[in-house]
VOGU-3710 file (C-alpha; in Angstrom, 3 decimals, decimal comma):
1> midlcasdly> -35,510/-1,799/67,331  -38,705/-0,358/64,938  -36,677/2,933/64,486  -33,358/1,143/63,848  -34,764/-1,221/61,105  -36,752/2,070/59,640  -33,464/3,855/59,328  -31,357/0,951/57,999  -34,026/0,365/55,545  -33,914/4,087/54,533
11> tkvqaipaia> -30,004/4,001/53,889  -30,362/1,175/51,852  -32,909/2,586/49,524  -31,419/5,984/49,492  -27,931/4,545/48,451  -29,731/4,016/45,051  -28,602/6,597/42,721  -31,604/7,013/40,774  -33,672/7,993/44,208  -30,770/9,055/46,431
21> tatglavggk> -32,354/12,543/46,517  -35,955/11,755/46,666  -35,888/9,235/49,451  -37,527/9,583/52,754  -39,434/8,283/55,977  -41,999/10,874/55,995  -44,396/10,903/53,110  -44,184/13,795/50,887  -41,319/15,024/52,962  -41,459/18,261/54,685
31> spdpgmtkmt> -42,907/20,605/51,864  -46,361/21,203/51,884  -47,557/19,016/48,848  -50,510/16,780/50,141  -50,960/15,232/46,969  -47,227/14,728/46,253  -47,820/16,195/42,739  -44,831/18,296/42,777  -42,366/15,654/43,887  -39,399/14,892/41,882
41> lpaawilfea> -39,869/11,234/40,094  -38,413/8,711/40,948  -38,760/8,911/44,587  -39,297/6,569/47,406  -40,915/6,712/50,779  -40,415/4,103/53,577  -43,505/3,356/55,980  -43,608/1,366/58,745  -46,507/-0,812/58,466  -46,564/-3,308/61,529
51> aqstvdansr> -45,239/-5,529/64,168  -46,486/-8,833/64,651  -45,953/-10,951/67,398  -44,332/-14,288/66,646  -44,765/-15,404/70,691  -46,553/-18,929/70,483  -49,660/-18,464/72,557  -48,471/-21,581/74,718  -45,592/-19,995/75,343  -44,182/-18,951/78,722
61> lpstnlpall> -41,865/-16,001/77,859  -41,284/-13,555/80,366  -43,655/-10,102/79,528  -40,399/-8,144/78,677  -39,220/-10,526/75,923  -41,249/-9,317/72,838  -40,397/-11,274/69,583  -41,705/-9,757/66,465  -41,834/-9,579/62,655  -41,518/-6,084/61,489
71> syavmlyvpy> -42,997/-4,997/58,302  -42,309/-2,006/56,102  -43,327/-0,696/52,715  -41,325/1,149/50,390  -43,459/3,324/48,323  -41,896/3,749/44,947  -42,859/6,397/42,624  -42,051/6,465/39,136  -42,675/8,627/36,152  -45,236/7,514/33,473
81> isqpdlitnq> -43,716/8,950/30,259  -43,896/6,153/27,551  -44,298/2,510/27,647  -40,484/2,183/26,459  -39,413/4,418/29,336  -41,400/2,069/31,598  -39,907/-0,970/30,555  -36,373/0,179/29,993  -36,270/2,637/33,307  -39,028/2,391/35,562
91> lplielvakt> -39,742/-1,393/36,132  -35,807/-2,262/36,285  -35,860/0,408/39,469  -38,650/-1,780/40,952  -36,450/-5,031/40,727  -33,309/-2,887/41,866  -34,826/-1,788/45,080  -35,664/-5,105/45,994  -32,382/-6,602/45,233  -30,631/-3,928/47,284
101> vhgteaptgq> -32,593/-4,575/50,286  -33,425/-8,406/49,971  -31,223/-10,409/51,799  -28,973/-7,880/53,561  -28,522/-7,748/57,100  -30,971/-5,562/59,504  -29,998/-4,314/62,758  -31,734/-7,304/64,567  -29,088/-9,307/63,055  -31,481/-11,065/60,805
111> rwrftttklv> -31,818/-10,586/57,224  -34,382/-8,280/55,117  -36,884/-10,626/53,196  -38,609/-9,128/50,157  -42,172/-10,394/49,781  -44,402/-8,324/47,303  -44,734/-5,548/44,960  -48,020/-4,259/43,906  -49,359/-1,426/41,661  -51,220/0,952/44,132
121> lvnpdrmgyr> -51,393/4,208/41,924  -52,098/5,037/38,333  -52,206/8,687/37,286  -51,511/10,043/33,951  -48,173/10,921/35,005  -46,850/8,601/37,542  -47,515/5,163/38,685  -46,950/3,996/42,481  -45,551/0,604/43,458  -45,631/-1,216/47,092
131> ltflvdagsl> -42,746/-3,043/47,838  -42,995/-5,051/50,988  -40,124/-6,022/53,232  -40,123/-8,180/56,599  -37,269/-8,611/59,194  -37,790/-10,789/62,180  -36,944/-8,129/65,349  -35,705/-10,822/68,046  -36,937/-8,973/70,740  -38,496/-5,399/70,739
//
């Protein structure tokens, strides 16, 4: 289920025209660019972060049933050209990513939940934001 949800999230984010050609599941893509300094901006990378059990400690569920809450990060990198560009183009892109995914159905049959956006990178030419999405897996 982790793989199906990752693929679903990737498909939804890649459908956004501004980042359609620069979206991936592998950080930095396949090219040798460890600092990701040459990537085309804006860009988005979908990362699986965690699976947290939702089983009650007192539950007597069979060991084959593993309900979990899955957490994914969408790392969104945007160019920092000027303050007007940031306000007009880049910040609305963050909102668009959140709105594109939040409330849509995941392969689990549950709906994606947007939880947070956090600024995680500031460079002279780019900024990076981490958007977190959660989905109930039902059972892994």
